[in-house]
PyMOL Python script that loads the backbone (N, CA, C, O; Angstrom):
from pymol import cmd

cmd.read_pdbstr("""\
ATOM      1  N   MET A   1       5.716  -0.948  -8.351  1.00  0.00           N
ATOM      2  CA  MET A   1       5.500  -0.872  -6.916  1.00  0.00           C
ATOM      3  C   MET A   1       4.231  -0.280  -6.689  1.00  0.00           C
ATOM      4  O   MET A   1       3.611  -0.630  -5.685  1.00  0.00           O
ATOM      5  N   LEU A   2       3.694   0.651  -7.542  1.00  0.00           N
ATOM      6  CA  LEU A   2       2.365   1.203  -7.239  1.00  0.00           C
ATOM      7  C   LEU A   2       1.323   0.067  -7.372  1.00  0.00           C
ATOM      8  O   LEU A   2       0.307   0.083  -6.678  1.00  0.00           O
ATOM      9  N   GLU A   3       1.561  -0.873  -8.222  1.00  0.00           N
ATOM     10  CA  GLU A   3       0.572  -1.897  -8.505  1.00  0.00           C
ATOM     11  C   GLU A   3       0.449  -2.813  -7.184  1.00  0.00           C
ATOM     12  O   GLU A   3      -0.625  -3.303  -6.836  1.00  0.00           O
ATOM     13  N   LEU A   4       1.584  -2.983  -6.527  1.00  0.00           N
ATOM     14  CA  LEU A   4       1.401  -3.849  -5.310  1.00  0.00           C
ATOM     15  C   LEU A   4       0.935  -2.965  -4.166  1.00  0.00           C
ATOM     16  O   LEU A   4       0.473  -3.504  -3.160  1.00  0.00           O
ATOM     17  N   ALA A   5       1.018  -1.768  -4.243  1.00  0.00           N
ATOM     18  CA  ALA A   5       0.492  -0.854  -3.050  1.00  0.00           C
ATOM     19  C   ALA A   5      -1.128  -0.939  -3.323  1.00  0.00           C
ATOM     20  O   ALA A   5      -1.917  -1.025  -2.382  1.00  0.00           O
ATOM     21  N   LEU A   6      -1.510  -0.912  -4.563  1.00  0.00           N
ATOM     22  CA  LEU A   6      -2.947  -0.867  -4.879  1.00  0.00           C
ATOM     23  C   LEU A   6      -3.512  -2.250  -4.308  1.00  0.00           C
ATOM     24  O   LEU A   6      -4.444  -2.343  -3.509  1.00  0.00           O
ATOM     25  N   LEU A   7      -2.756  -3.349  -4.878  1.00  0.00           N
ATOM     26  CA  LEU A   7      -3.293  -4.612  -4.304  1.00  0.00           C
ATOM     27  C   LEU A   7      -3.365  -4.995  -2.956  1.00  0.00           C
ATOM     28  O   LEU A   7      -4.156  -5.863  -2.587  1.00  0.00           O
ATOM     29  N   PHE A   8      -2.440  -4.296  -2.035  1.00  0.00           N
ATOM     30  CA  PHE A   8      -2.416  -4.505  -0.576  1.00  0.00           C
ATOM     31  C   PHE A   8      -3.713  -3.651  -0.112  1.00  0.00           C
ATOM     32  O   PHE A   8      -4.375  -4.042   0.849  1.00  0.00           O
ATOM     33  N   PHE A   9      -4.028  -2.583  -0.755  1.00  0.00           N
ATOM     34  CA  PHE A   9      -5.076  -1.477  -0.464  1.00  0.00           C
ATOM     35  C   PHE A   9      -6.393  -2.313  -0.590  1.00  0.00           C
ATOM     36  O   PHE A   9      -7.230  -2.234   0.310  1.00  0.00           O
ATOM     37  N   VAL A  10      -6.604  -3.121  -1.691  1.00  0.00           N
ATOM     38  CA  VAL A  10      -7.539  -3.830  -2.045  1.00  0.00           C
ATOM     39  C   VAL A  10      -7.752  -4.902  -0.862  1.00  0.00           C
ATOM     40  O   VAL A  10      -8.767  -4.993  -0.172  1.00  0.00           O
ATOM     41  N   ILE A  11      -6.766  -5.577  -0.778  1.00  0.00           N
ATOM     42  CA  ILE A  11      -6.892  -6.720   0.221  1.00  0.00           C
ATOM     43  C   ILE A  11      -7.303  -6.273   1.709  1.00  0.00           C
ATOM     44  O   ILE A  11      -7.922  -6.973   2.511  1.00  0.00           O
ATOM     45  N   ALA A  12      -6.818  -4.924   1.921  1.00  0.00           N
ATOM     46  CA  ALA A  12      -7.081  -4.346   3.133  1.00  0.00           C
ATOM     47  C   ALA A  12      -8.828  -3.926   3.145  1.00  0.00           C
ATOM     48  O   ALA A  12      -9.498  -4.002   4.174  1.00  0.00           O
ATOM     49  N   ILE A  13      -9.208  -3.624   2.236  1.00  0.00           N
ATOM     50  CA  ILE A  13     -10.562  -3.158   1.955  1.00  0.00           C
ATOM     51  C   ILE A  13     -11.501  -4.404   2.280  1.00  0.00           C
ATOM     52  O   ILE A  13     -12.407  -4.384   3.114  1.00  0.00           O
ATOM     53  N   ILE A  14     -11.132  -5.517   1.471  1.00  0.00           N
ATOM     54  CA  ILE A  14     -11.892  -6.742   1.594  1.00  0.00           C
ATOM     55  C   ILE A  14     -11.791  -7.405   3.085  1.00  0.00           C
ATOM     56  O   ILE A  14     -12.767  -7.818   3.711  1.00  0.00           O
ATOM     57  N   ALA A  15     -10.431  -7.436   3.543  1.00  0.00           N
ATOM     58  CA  ALA A  15     -10.389  -7.875   4.943  1.00  0.00           C
ATOM     59  C   ALA A  15     -11.092  -7.020   5.891  1.00  0.00           C
ATOM     60  O   ALA A  15     -11.681  -7.518   6.851  1.00  0.00           O
ATOM     61  N   GLY A  16     -11.066  -5.765   5.682  1.00  0.00           N
ATOM     62  CA  GLY A  16     -11.946  -4.933   6.642  1.00  0.00           C
ATOM     63  C   GLY A  16     -13.459  -5.190   6.557  1.00  0.00           C
ATOM     64  O   GLY A  16     -14.213  -5.124   7.528  1.00  0.00           O
ATOM     65  N   ALA A  17     -13.819  -5.480   5.336  1.00  0.00           N
ATOM     66  CA  ALA A  17     -15.366  -5.628   5.224  1.00  0.00           C
ATOM     67  C   ALA A  17     -15.795  -7.056   5.726  1.00  0.00           C
ATOM     68  O   ALA A  17     -16.942  -7.278   6.112  1.00  0.00           O
ATOM     69  N   LEU A  18     -14.729  -8.084   5.695  1.00  0.00           N
ATOM     70  CA  LEU A  18     -15.209  -9.259   6.059  1.00  0.00           C
ATOM     71  C   LEU A  18     -14.942  -9.388   7.639  1.00  0.00           C
ATOM     72  O   LEU A  18     -15.379 -10.391   8.203  1.00  0.00           O
ATOM     73  N   GLY A  19     -14.281  -8.469   8.341  1.00  0.00           N
ATOM     74  CA  GLY A  19     -14.205  -8.277   9.734  1.00  0.00           C
ATOM     75  C   GLY A  19     -12.720  -8.810  10.315  1.00  0.00           C
ATOM     76  O   GLY A  19     -12.545  -8.982  11.521  1.00  0.00           O
ATOM     77  N   ALA A  20     -11.801  -9.021   9.439  1.00  0.00           N
ATOM     78  CA  ALA A  20     -10.452  -9.431   9.790  1.00  0.00           C
ATOM     79  C   ALA A  20      -9.764  -8.062  10.036  1.00  0.00           C
ATOM     80  O   ALA A  20      -9.218  -7.470   9.105  1.00  0.00           O
ATOM     81  N   GLY A  21      -9.791  -7.606  11.190  1.00  0.00           N
ATOM     82  CA  GLY A  21      -9.280  -6.399  11.408  1.00  0.00           C
ATOM     83  C   GLY A  21      -7.547  -6.388  11.467  1.00  0.00           C
ATOM     84  O   GLY A  21      -6.858  -5.405  11.195  1.00  0.00           O
ATOM     85  N   GLY A  22      -7.148  -7.429  11.795  1.00  0.00           N
ATOM     86  CA  GLY A  22      -5.603  -7.493  11.810  1.00  0.00           C
ATOM     87  C   GLY A  22      -5.199  -7.704  10.513  1.00  0.00           C
ATOM     88  O   GLY A  22      -4.185  -7.064  10.236  1.00  0.00           O
ATOM     89  N   VAL A  23      -5.621  -8.350   9.661  1.00  0.00           N
ATOM     90  CA  VAL A  23      -5.040  -8.509   8.306  1.00  0.00           C
ATOM     91  C   VAL A  23      -5.352  -7.074   7.663  1.00  0.00           C
ATOM     92  O   VAL A  23      -4.489  -6.525   6.979  1.00  0.00           O
ATOM     93  N   ALA A  24      -6.564  -6.490   7.886  1.00  0.00           N
ATOM     94  CA  ALA A  24      -6.798  -5.176   7.158  1.00  0.00           C
ATOM     95  C   ALA A  24      -5.836  -4.052   7.495  1.00  0.00           C
ATOM     96  O   ALA A  24      -5.556  -3.154   6.701  1.00  0.00           O
ATOM     97  N   GLY A  25      -5.317  -4.167   8.802  1.00  0.00           N
ATOM     98  CA  GLY A  25      -4.489  -3.107   9.380  1.00  0.00           C
ATOM     99  C   GLY A  25      -3.003  -3.416   8.866  1.00  0.00           C
ATOM    100  O   GLY A  25      -2.270  -2.469   8.581  1.00  0.00           O
ATOM    101  N   MET A  26      -2.587  -4.649   8.755  1.00  0.00           N
ATOM    102  CA  MET A  26      -1.277  -5.110   8.245  1.00  0.00           C
ATOM    103  C   MET A  26      -1.142  -4.771   6.771  1.00  0.00           C
ATOM    104  O   MET A  26      -0.069  -4.381   6.311  1.00  0.00           O
ATOM    105  N   SER A  27      -2.290  -4.928   5.998  1.00  0.00           N
ATOM    106  CA  SER A  27      -2.205  -4.849   4.517  1.00  0.00           C
ATOM    107  C   SER A  27      -2.145  -3.299   4.289  1.00  0.00           C
ATOM    108  O   SER A  27      -1.315  -2.838   3.505  1.00  0.00           O
ATOM    109  N   MET A  28      -2.977  -2.531   4.935  1.00  0.00           N
ATOM    110  CA  MET A  28      -2.978  -1.177   4.970  1.00  0.00           C
ATOM    111  C   MET A  28      -1.558  -0.368   5.185  1.00  0.00           C
ATOM    112  O   MET A  28      -1.153   0.585   4.519  1.00  0.00           O
ATOM    113  N   SER A  29      -0.876  -1.055   6.373  1.00  0.00           N
ATOM    114  CA  SER A  29       0.308  -0.610   6.601  1.00  0.00           C
ATOM    115  C   SER A  29       1.277  -0.701   5.495  1.00  0.00           C
ATOM    116  O   SER A  29       1.914   0.285   5.122  1.00  0.00           O
ATOM    117  N   ILE A  30       1.409  -1.964   4.921  1.00  0.00           N
ATOM    118  CA  ILE A  30       2.087  -2.352   3.832  1.00  0.00           C
ATOM    119  C   ILE A  30       1.851  -1.347   2.718  1.00  0.00           C
ATOM    120  O   ILE A  30       2.790  -0.663   2.310  1.00  0.00           O
ATOM    121  N   ALA A  31       0.604  -1.233   2.201  1.00  0.00           N
ATOM    122  CA  ALA A  31       0.246  -0.380   1.231  1.00  0.00           C
ATOM    123  C   ALA A  31       0.907   1.240   1.293  1.00  0.00           C
ATOM    124  O   ALA A  31       1.314   1.977   0.396  1.00  0.00           O
ATOM    125  N   LYS A  32       0.813   1.407   2.702  1.00  0.00           N
ATOM    126  CA  LYS A  32       1.236   2.901   3.055  1.00  0.00           C
ATOM    127  C   LYS A  32       2.700   3.029   2.738  1.00  0.00           C
ATOM    128  O   LYS A  32       3.129   3.930   2.017  1.00  0.00           O
ATOM    129  N   TRP A  33       3.553   1.997   3.359  1.00  0.00           N
ATOM    130  CA  TRP A  33       4.976   2.000   2.930  1.00  0.00           C
ATOM    131  C   TRP A  33       5.394   1.951   1.780  1.00  0.00           C
ATOM    132  O   TRP A  33       6.454   2.502   1.481  1.00  0.00           O
ATOM    133  N   LEU A  34       4.477   1.124   0.681  1.00  0.00           N
ATOM    134  CA  LEU A  34       4.829   0.942  -0.796  1.00  0.00           C
ATOM    135  C   LEU A  34       4.685   2.363  -1.474  1.00  0.00           C
ATOM    136  O   LEU A  34       5.484   2.851  -2.273  1.00  0.00           O
ATOM    137  N   VAL A  35       3.558   2.915  -1.023  1.00  0.00           N
ATOM    138  CA  VAL A  35       3.201   4.274  -1.846  1.00  0.00           C
ATOM    139  C   VAL A  35       4.371   5.147  -1.326  1.00  0.00           C
ATOM    140  O   VAL A  35       4.960   5.714  -2.247  1.00  0.00           O
ATOM    141  N   LEU A  36       4.784   5.361  -0.282  1.00  0.00           N
ATOM    142  CA  LEU A  36       5.871   6.341   0.233  1.00  0.00           C
ATOM    143  C   LEU A  36       7.200   6.036  -0.512  1.00  0.00           C
ATOM    144  O   LEU A  36       7.962   6.893  -0.960  1.00  0.00           O
ATOM    145  N   ILE A  37       7.373   4.635  -0.581  1.00  0.00           N
ATOM    146  CA  ILE A  37       8.586   4.256  -1.446  1.00  0.00           C
ATOM    147  C   ILE A  37       8.398   4.668  -3.020  1.00  0.00           C
ATOM    148  O   ILE A  37       9.309   5.192  -3.662  1.00  0.00           O
ATOM    149  N   PHE A  38       7.376   4.432  -3.453  1.00  0.00           N
ATOM    150  CA  PHE A  38       7.107   4.807  -4.802  1.00  0.00           C
ATOM    151  C   PHE A  38       7.247   6.492  -5.000  1.00  0.00           C
ATOM    152  O   PHE A  38       7.835   7.010  -5.950  1.00  0.00           O
ATOM    153  N   LEU A  39       6.660   7.143  -4.031  1.00  0.00           N
ATOM    154  CA  LEU A  39       6.910   8.620  -4.103  1.00  0.00           C
ATOM    155  C   LEU A  39       8.196   9.160  -4.249  1.00  0.00           C
ATOM    156  O   LEU A  39       8.537   9.994  -5.088  1.00  0.00           O
ATOM    157  N   VAL A  40       9.080   8.492  -3.147  1.00  0.00           N
ATOM    158  CA  VAL A  40      10.509   8.952  -3.096  1.00  0.00           C
ATOM    159  C   VAL A  40      11.204   8.524  -4.313  1.00  0.00           C
ATOM    160  O   VAL A  40      11.996   9.281  -4.875  1.00  0.00           O
ATOM    161  N   LEU A  41      10.969   7.443  -4.712  1.00  0.00           N
ATOM    162  CA  LEU A  41      11.811   6.923  -5.929  1.00  0.00           C
ATOM    163  C   LEU A  41      11.345   7.827  -7.109  1.00  0.00           C
ATOM    164  O   LEU A  41      12.171   8.171  -7.954  1.00  0.00           O
ATOM    165  N   ALA A  42      10.066   8.214  -7.190  1.00  0.00           N
ATOM    166  CA  ALA A  42       9.547   8.981  -8.424  1.00  0.00           C
ATOM    167  C   ALA A  42      10.128  10.284  -8.412  1.00  0.00           C
ATOM    168  O   ALA A  42      10.708  10.737  -9.399  1.00  0.00           O
ATOM    169  N   ILE A  43       9.987  10.952  -7.259  1.00  0.00           N
ATOM    170  CA  ILE A  43      10.885  12.256  -7.028  1.00  0.00           C
ATOM    171  C   ILE A  43      12.211  12.251  -7.376  1.00  0.00           C
ATOM    172  O   ILE A  43      12.652  13.152  -8.089  1.00  0.00           O
ATOM    173  N   ILE A  44      13.015  11.229  -6.912  1.00  0.00           N
ATOM    174  CA  ILE A  44      14.488  10.896  -7.183  1.00  0.00           C
ATOM    175  C   ILE A  44      14.580  10.874  -8.645  1.00  0.00           C
ATOM    176  O   ILE A  44      15.408  11.642  -9.135  1.00  0.00           O
ATOM    177  N   SER A  45      13.887  10.138  -9.439  1.00  0.00           N
ATOM    178  CA  SER A  45      14.062   9.727 -10.860  1.00  0.00           C
ATOM    179  C   SER A  45      13.730  11.136 -11.497  1.00  0.00           C
ATOM    180  O   SER A  45      14.468  11.438 -12.434  1.00  0.00           O
ATOM    181  N   LEU A  46      12.755  12.051 -11.159  1.00  0.00           N
ATOM    182  CA  LEU A  46      12.514  13.190 -11.824  1.00  0.00           C
ATOM    183  C   LEU A  46      13.665  14.210 -11.681  1.00  0.00           C
ATOM    184  O   LEU A  46      13.968  14.966 -12.604  1.00  0.00           O
ATOM    185  N   LEU A  47      14.304  14.199 -10.463  1.00  0.00           N
ATOM    186  CA  LEU A  47      15.379  15.052 -10.348  1.00  0.00           C
ATOM    187  C   LEU A  47      16.656  14.860 -11.004  1.00  0.00           C
ATOM    188  O   LEU A  47      17.492  15.732 -11.243  1.00  0.00           O
ATOM    189  N   LEU A  48      16.722  13.446 -11.306  1.00  0.00           N
ATOM    190  CA  LEU A  48      18.051  12.978 -11.998  1.00  0.00           C
ATOM    191  C   LEU A  48      17.843  12.921 -13.325  1.00  0.00           C
ATOM    192  O   LEU A  48      18.753  12.574 -14.079  1.00  0.00           O
TER     193      LEU A  48
END
""", "prot")
cmd.dss("prot")
cmd.show_as("cartoon", "prot")
cmd.util.cbc("prot")
cmd.orient("prot")
């Protein structure tokens, strides 16, 4: 899941550099949610 978040982050950076603001914003939003899900699952797995 963390790999997908990094992939969307890289897509957002590339799209932002090329001037595609909508694609960059959407990719950054997806990356943010994937990182949050990863952190929640990591904390749950450490506690159990």
